[in-house]
N, CA, C and O atoms as a printed pandas DataFrame, in Angstrom:
     atom_number atom_name residue_name chain_id  residue_number  x_coord  y_coord  z_coord
0              1         N          UNK        A               1  181.125  -48.596 -162.679
1              2        CA          UNK        A               1  180.656  -50.362 -162.607
2              3         C          UNK        A               1  180.637  -50.804 -164.260
3              4         O          UNK        A               1  180.990  -50.238 -165.294
4              5         N          UNK        A               2  180.076  -52.031 -163.957
5              6        CA          UNK        A               2  180.028  -52.785 -165.447
6              7         C          UNK        A               2  178.261  -52.649 -165.478
7              8         O          UNK        A               2  177.585  -51.872 -164.803
8              9         N          UNK        A               3  177.750  -53.724 -166.542
9             10        CA          UNK        A               3  176.527  -53.570 -167.007
10            11         C          UNK        A               3  176.218  -55.285 -166.329
11            12         O          UNK        A               3  177.056  -56.169 -166.153
12            13         N          UNK        A               4  174.995  -55.319 -166.104
13            14        CA          UNK        A               4  174.790  -56.719 -165.367
14            15         C          UNK        A               4  173.946  -57.524 -166.649
15            16         O          UNK        A               4  173.004  -56.906 -167.145
16            17         N          UNK        A               5  174.202  -58.585 -167.064
17            18        CA          UNK        A               5  173.601  -59.420 -167.981
18            19         C          UNK        A               5  173.207  -60.954 -167.188
19            20         O          UNK        A               5  174.039  -61.459 -166.435
20            21         N          UNK        A               6  171.765  -61.677 -167.459
21            22        CA          UNK        A               6  171.257  -62.668 -166.990
22            23         C          UNK        A               6  171.213  -63.700 -167.951
23            24         O          UNK        A               6  170.672  -63.373 -169.007
24            25         N          UNK        A               7  171.635  -64.865 -167.873
25            26        CA          UNK        A               7  171.418  -65.785 -168.594
26            27         C          UNK        A               7  171.177  -67.260 -168.220
27            28         O          UNK        A               7  171.832  -67.802 -167.330
28            29         N          UNK        A               8  170.177  -67.923 -168.956
29            30        CA          UNK        A               8  170.079  -69.329 -168.271
30            31         C          UNK        A               8  171.148  -70.360 -169.043
31            32         O          UNK        A               8  171.298  -70.412 -170.264
32            33         N          UNK        A               9  171.685  -70.970 -168.293
33            34        CA          UNK        A               9  172.637  -71.733 -168.388
34            35         C          UNK        A               9  172.290  -73.214 -168.513
35            36         O          UNK        A               9  171.578  -73.653 -167.611
36            37         N          UNK        A              10  172.652  -74.030 -169.433
37            38        CA          UNK        A              10  172.607  -75.615 -169.309
38            39         C          UNK        A              10  173.295  -76.452 -168.262
39            40         O          UNK        A              10  174.483  -76.334 -167.961
40            41         N          UNK        A              11  172.444  -77.308 -167.734
41            42        CA          UNK        A              11  173.126  -77.907 -166.127
42            43         C          UNK        A              11  174.460  -78.201 -166.359
43            44         O          UNK        A              11  175.309  -77.676 -165.639
44            45         N          UNK        A              12  174.802  -79.004 -167.304
45            46        CA          UNK        A              12  176.323  -79.163 -167.636
46            47         C          UNK        A              12  177.266  -77.871 -167.428
47            48         O          UNK        A              12  178.242  -77.720 -166.693
48            49         N          UNK        A              13  176.611  -76.959 -168.364
49            50        CA          UNK        A              13  177.385  -75.736 -168.114
50            51         C          UNK        A              13  177.473  -75.286 -166.813
51            52         O          UNK        A              13  178.586  -75.110 -166.318
52            53         N          UNK        A              14  176.625  -75.108 -166.286
53            54        CA          UNK        A              14  176.702  -74.651 -164.603
54            55         C          UNK        A              14  177.572  -75.524 -163.738
55            56         O          UNK        A              14  178.410  -75.098 -162.944
56            57         N          UNK        A              15  177.305  -76.724 -163.960
57            58        CA          UNK        A              15  178.356  -77.581 -163.381
58            59         C          UNK        A              15  179.592  -77.414 -163.355
59            60         O          UNK        A              15  180.419  -77.583 -162.459
60            61         N          UNK        A              16  179.703  -76.935 -164.807
61            62        CA          UNK        A              16  181.502  -77.067 -165.431
62            63         C          UNK        A              16  181.874  -75.885 -164.512
63            64         O          UNK        A              16  182.954  -75.969 -163.927
64            65         N          UNK        A              17  181.011  -74.660 -164.292
65            66        CA          UNK        A              17  181.293  -73.462 -163.498
66            67         C          UNK        A              17  181.432  -73.820 -162.248
67            68         O          UNK        A              17  182.564  -73.640 -161.799
68            69         N          UNK        A              18  180.722  -74.230 -161.598
69            70        CA          UNK        A              18  181.027  -74.752 -159.821
70            71         C          UNK        A              18  182.301  -75.423 -159.808
71            72         O          UNK        A              18  183.259  -75.070 -159.119
72            73         N          UNK        A              19  182.276  -76.399 -160.592
73            74        CA          UNK        A              19  183.872  -76.840 -160.654
74            75         C          UNK        A              19  185.100  -76.078 -160.710
75            76         O          UNK        A              19  186.147  -76.280 -160.096
76            77         N          UNK        A              20  184.797  -75.125 -161.580
77            78        CA          UNK        A              20  185.747  -73.949 -161.810
78            79         C          UNK        A              20  186.183  -73.354 -160.753
79            80         O          UNK        A              20  187.367  -73.303 -160.421
80            81         N          UNK        A              21  185.055  -72.766 -160.035
81            82        CA          UNK        A              21  184.803  -72.176 -159.056
82            83         C          UNK        A              21  185.503  -72.798 -157.700
83            84         O          UNK        A              21  186.190  -72.020 -157.038
84            85         N          UNK        A              22  185.398  -73.821 -157.362
85            86        CA          UNK        A              22  185.930  -75.125 -156.442
86            87         C          UNK        A              22  187.751  -74.810 -156.964
87            88         O          UNK        A              22  188.490  -74.250 -156.154
88            89         N          UNK        A              23  188.117  -75.099 -157.900
89            90        CA          UNK        A              23  189.561  -75.156 -158.116
90            91         C          UNK        A              23  190.260  -73.970 -158.503
91            92         O          UNK        A              23  191.439  -74.071 -158.846
92            93         N          UNK        A              24  189.665  -72.819 -158.492
93            94        CA          UNK        A              24  190.090  -71.680 -158.720
94            95         C          UNK        A              24  190.015  -70.808 -157.064
95            96         O          UNK        A              24  190.638  -69.770 -156.841
96            97         N          UNK        A              25  189.387  -71.301 -156.351
97            98        CA          UNK        A              25  188.843  -70.470 -155.332
98            99         C          UNK        A              25  188.322  -69.048 -155.515
99           100         O          UNK        A              25  188.594  -68.200 -154.665
100          101         N          UNK        A              26  187.548  -68.734 -156.639
101          102        CA          UNK        A              26  187.155  -67.629 -156.770
102          103         C          UNK        A              26  185.720  -67.506 -156.468
103          104         O          UNK        A              26  185.040  -68.476 -156.133
104          105         N          UNK        A              27  185.236  -66.245 -156.595
105          106        CA          UNK        A              27  183.628  -66.161 -156.486
106          107         C          UNK        A              27  182.867  -66.263 -158.027
107          108         O          UNK        A              27  183.246  -65.561 -158.964
108          109         N          UNK        A              28  182.028  -66.993 -158.113
109          110        CA          UNK        A              28  181.456  -67.313 -159.430
110          111         C          UNK        A              28  181.491  -66.033 -160.320
111          112         O          UNK        A              28  181.947  -66.052 -161.463
112          113         N          UNK        A              29  181.137  -65.260 -159.905
113          114        CA          UNK        A              29  180.952  -63.792 -160.879
114          115         C          UNK        A              29  182.196  -63.694 -161.454
115          116         O          UNK        A              29  182.238  -63.601 -162.681
116          117         N          UNK        A              30  183.315  -63.695 -160.765
117          118        CA          UNK        A              30  184.845  -63.465 -161.378
118          119         C          UNK        A              30  185.077  -64.513 -162.519
119          120         O          UNK        A              30  185.351  -64.237 -163.686
120          121         N          UNK        A              31  184.920  -65.770 -161.980
121          122        CA          UNK        A              31  184.965  -66.794 -162.971
122          123         C          UNK        A              31  184.315  -66.763 -164.340
123          124         O          UNK        A              31  184.887  -66.865 -165.425
124          125         N          UNK        A              32  183.173  -66.623 -164.130
125          126        CA          UNK        A              32  182.251  -65.895 -165.493
126          127         C          UNK        A              32  182.705  -65.032 -166.208
127          128         O          UNK        A              32  182.722  -65.108 -167.436
128          129         N          UNK        A              33  183.282  -63.774 -165.321
129          130        CA          UNK        A              33  183.614  -62.912 -166.418
130          131         C          UNK        A              33  185.185  -63.334 -167.219
131          132         O          UNK        A              33  185.575  -63.019 -168.343
132          133         N          UNK        A              34  185.812  -64.094 -166.233
133          134        CA          UNK        A              34  187.170  -64.624 -166.859
134          135         C          UNK        A              34  186.827  -65.577 -167.983
135          136         O          UNK        A              34  187.441  -65.350 -169.025
136          137         N          UNK        A              35  186.021  -66.546 -168.000
137          138        CA          UNK        A              35  185.262  -67.074 -169.311
138          139         C          UNK        A              35  184.951  -66.261 -170.071
139          140         O          UNK        A              35  185.780  -66.034 -170.952
140          141         N          UNK        A              36  184.037  -65.696 -170.088
141          142        CA          UNK        A              36  183.471  -64.629 -171.219
142          143         C          UNK        A              36  184.472  -63.880 -171.498
143          144         O          UNK        A              36  184.487  -63.390 -172.626
144          145         N          UNK        A              37  185.567  -63.581 -170.582
145          146        CA          UNK        A              37  186.826  -62.874 -171.331
146          147         C          UNK        A              37  187.465  -63.461 -172.721
147          148         O          UNK        A              37  187.634  -63.034 -173.863
148          149         N          UNK        A              38  187.794  -64.985 -171.817
149          150        CA          UNK        A              38  188.714  -65.645 -172.882
150          151         C          UNK        A              38  187.517  -66.007 -174.055
151          152         O          UNK        A              38  187.988  -66.024 -175.193
152          153         N          UNK        A              39  186.497  -66.211 -173.999
153          154        CA          UNK        A              39  185.690  -66.414 -175.131
154          155         C          UNK        A              39  185.345  -65.463 -176.263
155          156         O          UNK        A              39  185.117  -65.777 -177.431
156          157         N          UNK        A              40  185.345  -64.303 -175.751
157          158        CA          UNK        A              40  185.175  -62.979 -176.536
158          159         C          UNK        A              40  186.553  -62.771 -177.233
159          160         O          UNK        A              40  186.632  -62.350 -178.387
160          161         N          UNK        A              41  187.675  -63.100 -176.444
161          162        CA          UNK        A              41  189.080  -62.844 -177.176
162          163         C          UNK        A              41  188.986  -63.814 -178.139
163          164         O          UNK        A              41  188.956  -63.353 -179.280
164          165         N          UNK        A              42  188.917  -65.276 -178.034
165          166        CA          UNK        A              42  188.930  -66.228 -179.081
166          167         C          UNK        A              42  188.225  -65.581 -179.962
167          168         O          UNK        A              42  188.859  -65.182 -180.939
168          169         N          UNK        A              43  186.753  -65.277 -179.911
169          170        CA          UNK        A              43  185.779  -65.100 -180.832
170          171         C          UNK        A              43  186.632  -63.747 -181.913
171          172         O          UNK        A              43  186.641  -63.487 -183.116
172          173         N          UNK        A              44  187.068  -63.344 -181.062
173          174        CA          UNK        A              44  187.863  -61.759 -182.062
174          175         C          UNK        A              44  188.872  -62.490 -182.852
175          176         O          UNK        A              44  188.796  -62.413 -184.078
176          177         N          UNK        A              45  189.605  -63.039 -182.423
177          178        CA          UNK        A              45  190.841  -63.456 -182.895
178          179         C          UNK        A              45  189.977  -64.410 -184.499
179          180         O          UNK        A              45  190.277  -64.192 -185.673
180          181         N          UNK        A              46  189.283  -65.071 -184.172
181          182        CA          UNK        A              46  189.095  -66.099 -185.288
182          183         C          UNK        A              46  188.230  -65.289 -186.148
183          184         O          UNK        A              46  188.381  -65.455 -187.358
184          185         N          UNK        A              47  187.158  -64.259 -185.670
185          186        CA          UNK        A              47  186.705  -63.108 -186.778
186          187         C          UNK        A              47  187.747  -62.435 -187.536
187          188         O          UNK        A              47  187.711  -62.342 -188.763
188          189         N          UNK        A              48  188.602  -62.002 -186.864
189          190        CA          UNK        A              48  189.889  -61.319 -187.620
190          191         C          UNK        A              48  190.344  -62.002 -188.475
191          192         O          UNK        A              48  190.320  -61.618 -189.645
192          193         N          UNK        A              49  190.883  -63.202 -188.113
193          194        CA          UNK        A              49  191.721  -64.235 -189.138
194          195         C          UNK        A              49  191.044  -64.377 -189.954
195          196         O          UNK        A              49  191.579  -64.345 -191.062
196          197         N          UNK        A              50  189.317  -64.643 -189.911
197          198        CA          UNK        A              50  188.864  -65.045 -191.206
198          199         C          UNK        A              50  188.532  -63.848 -192.165
199          200         O          UNK        A              50  188.539  -64.226 -193.337
200          201         N          UNK        A              51  188.258  -62.575 -192.022
201          202        CA          UNK        A              51  188.351  -61.341 -192.256
202          203         C          UNK        A              51  189.687  -61.439 -193.338
203          204         O          UNK        A              51  189.609  -61.480 -194.566
204          205         N          UNK        A              52  190.777  -61.461 -192.607
205          206        CA          UNK        A              52  192.174  -61.095 -192.885
206          207         C          UNK        A              52  192.062  -62.067 -194.293
207          208         O          UNK        A              52  192.040  -61.700 -195.467
208          209         N          UNK        A              53  192.001  -63.413 -193.734
209          210        CA          UNK        A              53  192.038  -64.757 -194.928
210          211         C          UNK        A              53  191.203  -64.112 -196.239
211          212         O          UNK        A              53  191.691  -64.102 -197.369
212          213         N          UNK        A              54  190.109  -63.670 -195.977
213          214        CA          UNK        A              54  189.246  -63.448 -197.239
214          215         C          UNK        A              54  189.392  -62.167 -197.895
215          216         O          UNK        A              54  188.524  -61.826 -198.698
216          217         N          UNK        A              55  190.609  -61.237 -197.601
217          218        CA          UNK        A              55  191.042  -60.214 -197.922
218          219         C          UNK        A              55  189.757  -59.048 -197.716
219          220         O          UNK        A              55  189.386  -58.284 -198.607
220          221         N          UNK        A              56  189.341  -59.095 -196.702
221          222        CA          UNK        A              56  188.316  -58.044 -196.160
222          223         C          UNK        A              56  188.617  -57.255 -195.296
223          224         O          UNK        A              56  187.782  -56.403 -194.991
224          225         N          UNK        A              57  189.696  -57.280 -194.734
225          226        CA          UNK        A              57  190.580  -56.178 -193.742
226          227         C          UNK        A              57  192.037  -56.344 -194.162
227          228         O          UNK        A              57  192.501  -57.273 -194.823
228          229         N          UNK        A              58  192.710  -55.237 -193.642
229          230        CA          UNK        A              58  193.940  -55.092 -193.601
230          231         C          UNK        A              58  194.738  -55.907 -192.563
231          232         O          UNK        A              58  194.111  -56.536 -191.711
232          233         N          UNK        A              59  196.082  -55.932 -192.584
233          234        CA          UNK        A              59  196.670  -56.746 -191.561
234          235         C          UNK        A              59  196.464  -55.869 -190.317
235          236         O          UNK        A              59  195.939  -56.424 -189.351
236          237         N          UNK        A              60  196.843  -54.430 -190.196
237          238        CA          UNK        A              60  196.641  -53.708 -189.056
238          239         C          UNK        A              60  195.465  -53.471 -188.856
239          240         O          UNK        A              60  195.372  -52.734 -187.875
240          241         N          UNK        A              61  194.290  -53.771 -189.379
241          242        CA          UNK        A              61  192.741  -53.976 -188.660
242          243         C          UNK        A              61  192.543  -54.975 -188.210
243          244         O          UNK        A              61  191.831  -55.185 -187.227
244          245         N          UNK        A              62  193.130  -55.763 -188.839
245          246        CA          UNK        A              62  192.755  -57.201 -187.993
246          247         C          UNK        A              62  193.541  -57.183 -187.085
247          248         O          UNK        A              62  193.030  -57.749 -186.118
248          249         N          UNK        A              63  194.762  -56.746 -186.823
249          250        CA          UNK        A              63  195.599  -56.859 -185.467
250          251         C          UNK        A              63  194.847  -55.999 -184.190
251          252         O          UNK        A              63  194.882  -56.343 -183.009
252          253         N          UNK        A              64  194.161  -54.796 -184.739
253          254        CA          UNK        A              64  193.248  -54.110 -183.903
254          255         C          UNK        A              64  192.341  -54.766 -183.281
255          256         O          UNK        A              64  192.107  -54.631 -182.080
256          257         N          UNK        A              65  191.605  -55.727 -184.237
257          258        CA          UNK        A              65  190.312  -56.213 -183.837
258          259         C          UNK        A              65  190.775  -56.835 -182.834
259          260         O          UNK        A              65  190.245  -56.534 -181.765
260          261         N          UNK        A              66  191.751  -57.762 -182.797
261          262        CA          UNK        A              66  192.444  -58.632 -181.783
262          263         C          UNK        A              66  192.890  -58.272 -180.684
263          264         O          UNK        A              66  192.814  -59.073 -179.752
264          265         N          UNK        A              67  193.573  -56.774 -180.440
265          266        CA          UNK        A              67  193.862  -55.997 -179.619
266          267         C          UNK        A              67  195.633  -56.508 -179.466
267          268         O          UNK        A              67  196.375  -56.459 -178.485
268          269         N          UNK        A              68  195.841  -56.905 -180.627
269          270        CA          UNK        A              68  197.385  -57.509 -180.748
270          271         C          UNK        A              68  198.186  -56.506 -181.258
271          272         O          UNK        A              68  197.704  -55.423 -181.588
272          273         N          UNK        A              69  199.688  -56.832 -181.382
273          274        CA          UNK        A              69  200.426  -55.785 -182.470
274          275         C          UNK        A              69  200.524  -56.648 -183.701
275          276         O          UNK        A              69  200.390  -57.856 -183.901
276          277         N          UNK        A              70  200.773  -55.725 -184.367
277          278        CA          UNK        A              70  201.196  -56.758 -185.922
278          279         C          UNK        A              70  201.754  -57.768 -185.797
279          280         O          UNK        A              70  201.286  -58.837 -186.191
280          281         N          UNK        A              71  202.973  -57.630 -185.169
281          282        CA          UNK        A              71  203.769  -58.660 -184.899
282          283         C          UNK        A              71  203.299  -59.905 -184.265
283          284         O          UNK        A              71  203.641  -60.922 -184.867
284          285         N          UNK        A              72  202.392  -60.124 -182.884
285          286        CA          UNK        A              72  201.752  -61.100 -182.643
286          287         C          UNK        A              72  200.625  -61.504 -183.343
287          288         O          UNK        A              72  200.156  -62.622 -183.128
288          289         N          UNK        A              73  199.880  -60.387 -184.545
289          290        CA          UNK        A              73  199.092  -61.008 -185.514
290          291         C          UNK        A              73  199.822  -61.850 -186.386
291          292         O          UNK        A              73  199.342  -62.961 -186.612
292          293         N          UNK        A              74  200.874  -61.538 -186.908
293          294        CA          UNK        A              74  201.691  -62.345 -187.771
294          295         C          UNK        A              74  201.886  -63.469 -187.166
295          296         O          UNK        A              74  201.677  -64.518 -187.774
296          297         N          UNK        A              75  202.222  -63.470 -186.159
297          298        CA          UNK        A              75  202.287  -64.864 -185.204
298          299         C          UNK        A              75  201.081  -65.971 -185.433
299          300         O          UNK        A              75  201.154  -67.149 -185.781
300          301         N          UNK        A              76  200.182  -65.317 -185.173
301          302        CA          UNK        A              76  198.710  -65.841 -184.845
302          303         C          UNK        A              76  198.671  -66.470 -186.555
303          304         O          UNK        A              76  198.407  -67.659 -186.739
304          305         N          UNK        A              77  198.910  -65.704 -187.518
305          306        CA          UNK        A              77  198.731  -66.230 -188.910
306          307         C          UNK        A              77  199.607  -67.385 -189.339
307          308         O          UNK        A              77  199.142  -68.324 -189.985
308          309         N          UNK        A              78  201.090  -67.301 -188.918
309          310        CA          UNK        A              78  201.844  -68.646 -188.970
310          311         C          UNK        A              78  201.040  -69.900 -188.308
311          312         O          UNK        A              78  200.874  -70.968 -188.897
312          313         N          UNK        A              79  200.618  -69.644 -187.136
313          314        CA          UNK        A              79  200.203  -70.850 -186.173
314          315         C          UNK        A              79  198.874  -71.281 -186.886
315          316         O          UNK        A              79  198.456  -72.410 -186.631
316          317         N          UNK        A              80  198.123  -70.433 -187.818
317          318        CA          UNK        A              80  197.111  -71.118 -188.376
318          319         C          UNK        A              80  197.336  -71.444 -189.836
319          320         O          UNK        A              80  196.529  -71.863 -190.666
320          321         N          UNK        A              81  198.594  -71.161 -189.955
321          322        CA          UNK        A              81  199.212  -71.474 -191.783
322          323         C          UNK        A              81  198.384  -70.688 -192.710
323          324         O          UNK        A              81  198.021  -71.230 -193.754
324          325         N          UNK        A              82  197.937  -69.108 -192.379
325          326        CA          UNK        A              82  197.493  -68.525 -193.159
326          327         C          UNK        A              82  198.155  -67.698 -193.888
327          328         O          UNK        A              82  198.686  -66.922 -193.093
328          329         N          UNK        A              83  198.468  -67.374 -195.080
329          330        CA          UNK        A              83  199.194  -66.907 -195.972
330          331         C          UNK        A              83  199.141  -65.222 -195.715
331          332         O          UNK        A              83  198.068  -64.683 -195.442
332          333         N          UNK        A              84  200.040  -64.670 -195.797
333          334        CA          UNK        A              84  200.355  -63.072 -195.750
334          335         C          UNK        A              84  199.517  -62.523 -196.614
335          336         O          UNK        A              84  199.292  -63.389 -197.459
336          337         N          UNK        A              85  198.905  -61.516 -196.876
337          338        CA          UNK        A              85  198.099  -61.196 -198.201
338          339         C          UNK        A              85  199.283  -59.937 -198.161
339          340         O          UNK        A              85  199.391  -59.132 -197.236
340          341         N          UNK        A              86  199.946  -59.966 -199.118
341          342        CA          UNK        A              86  201.116  -59.267 -199.661
342          343         C          UNK        A              86  201.580  -59.641 -201.055
343          344         O          UNK        A              86  202.239  -60.641 -201.337
344          345         N          UNK        A              87  201.128  -58.659 -201.931
345          346        CA          UNK        A              87  201.570  -58.807 -203.503
346          347         C          UNK        A              87  202.333  -57.954 -203.980
347          348         O          UNK        A              87  202.588  -57.100 -203.131
348          349         N          UNK        A              88  202.891  -57.750 -205.072
349          350        CA          UNK        A              88  204.056  -56.929 -205.786
350          351         C          UNK        A              88  203.483  -55.695 -205.585
351          352         O          UNK        A              88  204.340  -54.908 -205.181
352          353         N          UNK        A              89  202.376  -55.185 -205.697
353          354        CA          UNK        A              89  201.867  -53.757 -205.471
354          355         C          UNK        A              89  201.836  -53.161 -204.508
355          356         O          UNK        A              89  201.997  -51.941 -204.458
356          357         N          UNK        A              90  201.547  -54.152 -203.208
357          358        CA          UNK        A              90  202.180  -53.879 -201.709
358          359         C          UNK        A              90  203.642  -53.436 -201.815
359          360         O          UNK        A              90  203.953  -52.430 -201.177
360          361         N          UNK        A              91  204.358  -53.914 -202.371
361          362        CA          UNK        A              91  205.880  -54.177 -202.140
362          363         C          UNK        A              91  206.235  -52.954 -202.716
363          364         O          UNK        A              91  206.913  -52.220 -201.998
364          365         N          UNK        A              92  205.879  -52.457 -204.100
365          366        CA          UNK        A              92  206.346  -51.007 -204.650
366          367         C          UNK        A              92  205.394  -49.920 -203.883
367          368         O          UNK        A              92  205.812  -48.770 -204.015
368          369         N          UNK        A              93  204.487  -50.018 -203.294
369          370        CA          UNK        A              93  203.759  -48.635 -202.466
370          371         C          UNK        A              93  204.949  -48.644 -201.089
371          372         O          UNK        A              93  205.413  -47.648 -200.534
372          373         N          UNK        A              94  205.210  -49.953 -200.810
373          374        CA          UNK        A              94  205.890  -49.767 -199.464
374          375         C          UNK        A              94  207.487  -49.320 -200.061
375          376         O          UNK        A              94  208.279  -48.761 -199.303
376          377         N          UNK        A              95  207.820  -49.614 -201.392
377          378        CA          UNK        A              95  209.057  -49.056 -201.344
378          379         C          UNK        A              95  209.233  -47.458 -201.862
379          380         O          UNK        A              95  210.261  -46.782 -201.881
380          381         N          UNK        A              96  207.908  -47.108 -202.261
381          382        CA          UNK        A              96  207.736  -45.699 -202.360
382          383         C          UNK        A              96  207.797  -45.299 -201.224
383          384         O          UNK        A              96  208.734  -44.574 -200.891
384          385         N          UNK        A              97  206.975  -45.608 -200.478
385          386        CA          UNK        A              97  206.887  -44.743 -198.683
386          387         C          UNK        A              97  208.258  -44.622 -198.409
387          388         O          UNK        A              97  208.555  -43.492 -198.020
388          389         N          UNK        A              98  209.368  -45.567 -198.498
389          390        CA          UNK        A              98  210.463  -45.746 -197.971
390          391         C          UNK        A              98  211.441  -44.152 -198.462
391          392         O          UNK        A              98  212.028  -43.224 -197.906
392          393         N          UNK        A              99  211.056  -44.714 -200.077
393          394        CA          UNK        A              99  211.964  -43.621 -200.708
394          395         C          UNK        A              99  211.106  -42.458 -200.371
395          396         O          UNK        A              99  212.022  -41.664 -200.157
396          397         N          UNK        A             100  210.429  -42.025 -200.243
397          398        CA          UNK        A             100  209.765  -40.605 -199.752
398          399         C          UNK        A             100  210.074  -40.309 -198.265
399          400         O          UNK        A             100  210.429  -39.145 -198.078
400          401         N          UNK        A             101  210.034  -40.918 -197.411
401          402        CA          UNK        A             101  210.596  -40.810 -196.152
402          403         C          UNK        A             101  212.177  -40.329 -196.087
403          404         O          UNK        A             101  212.534  -39.455 -195.297
404          405         N          UNK        A             102  213.230  -41.091 -197.138
405          406        CA          UNK        A             102  214.805  -40.958 -197.212
406          407         C          UNK        A             102  214.684  -39.570 -197.659
407          408         O          UNK        A             102  215.549  -38.832 -197.190
408          409         N          UNK        A             103  213.822  -39.016 -198.456
409          410        CA          UNK        A             103  213.964  -37.628 -199.422
410          411         C          UNK        A             103  213.476  -36.631 -198.011
411          412         O          UNK        A             103  213.434  -35.429 -198.277
412          413         N          UNK        A             104  213.178  -36.937 -196.834
413          414        CA          UNK        A             104  212.698  -35.978 -196.173
414          415         C          UNK        A             104  213.906  -35.429 -195.120
415          416         O          UNK        A             104  213.681  -34.488 -194.359
């Protein structure tokens, strides 16, 4: 099972949740879990994008934080107009790796 958390919500937020419950025809707990899941995923994406943009983490690590493939994360970078952290040294390293693989 999962862990139980309790939280006091502002009236407006509670009202919004009740409206969503009515629209979706689901129980309150399911709606809250869905909303938390979306919020957590959005936070992870923003966090990974910020770290990647500031050159604190690699492309692979950023994608991992978001639970996305590298290709999906590259799409996120393009959507946000964040440049790829890839320079000449990276290119030379990749060429060397390819050459080493070719020798095997």
